[in-house]
N, C-alpha and C positions, 0 to 999 in steps of 0.2 A: 481496221483503222478508219476512223472518221476523218473526212477531209471535206470542207465546204468549198465548193467551186464558185468562182465569180468571173464575170466578164471584166475586161480591162476598164470599162466605163463604171462598173459598180464599185470598184476598189476605192474610189475617192468620194463615194456618197454614203450616207447612213443607210443601214439595212432596215427597211420598213418592218414594223412589228408584225404585220400580217404575212410577211414572207415566210414560207415553210422553213427556210434556213435559220431565220431568227428564232422561230419557235423551237427548232431542234437545239440550237445553241443554249437557249434558256432552260427548256424543260427536260431534254435528254442528257445533254452534256453538263448541265447545272453550272454554267459559267456566269461570272459577274464582272464588275469593273475591275480591271487589272489582270484578269485571267487571260490565258492564251489558248488558242486552238489551232489545229492544222488547217491550212487554207491553201488555195492555189488559184491561179488564173488559167482559164480555159485556153488551150494552145500556148501556154506560157509557163513560167516557173512555179514551183511549189514553195511553201514557206510557212510562216506562222503569222497569225493575226492576234493583236492584243486589243482587248476591249477597253476603250477610253471612256465611254459613257453609255448609259442606257437611259433613253428619253426622260422618264419621270424622275430619274435620280440625279440629273444635272440640269442647270438652268439653261444652257445653250445647246442641249442635245437634240432638239427638234420635238417631234410628236411623241406622246407617251409610248414607251416600249420600243422606240427605234434604237437600234444598236449602232454606235459609232466605233470604228476600230481603225487601227493602223496595221498595214500589211508589210511584213519584212520578208523578202524573198531569201530563200536559203539554198536554192539550187543555182546552177550556172545558166539558167534561162532555157534549158531544154524543155520542150513540152512534156507534160505528164504522159505516162504510158497509155496507148490507146486501149479502149475497152471493147471487147467483142463478146457478145452474149449468144450462146447456143442454147436453145430451149427445146426440150422434148415434152410432148404431152399426148395422152391417149385419146382425148376427145376435143373437138373444136370449141366447145363452150368454155373449156378451161383456158384456152388461149385468150379469149375475150377478158376473162377475169385477171389473168396474168398481166396482160398489157395495161389494163386499167390500174393495177396496183403498182406498176413500175414508175 
């Protein structure tokens, strides 16, 4: 399941075009104006975000490619489940590559 995580401060601001999350929303999820995607606030509720504008497609949306969205919480405010990662590897050089790609 894809879920884009944001801090509380980022929820009220446009998502910059250069942000990896914006690129993921546009190129991987293929979302446009009016589409929704799973979103959540770090240490906060999960919900959905609806894209209201994409920079070059609206007059007041900001810089080209910036994504403006509205967040609607759908949980009762409990934080998202914590994520613990256990990694096994046979050689130290693989750890360096693995950490770089995470």
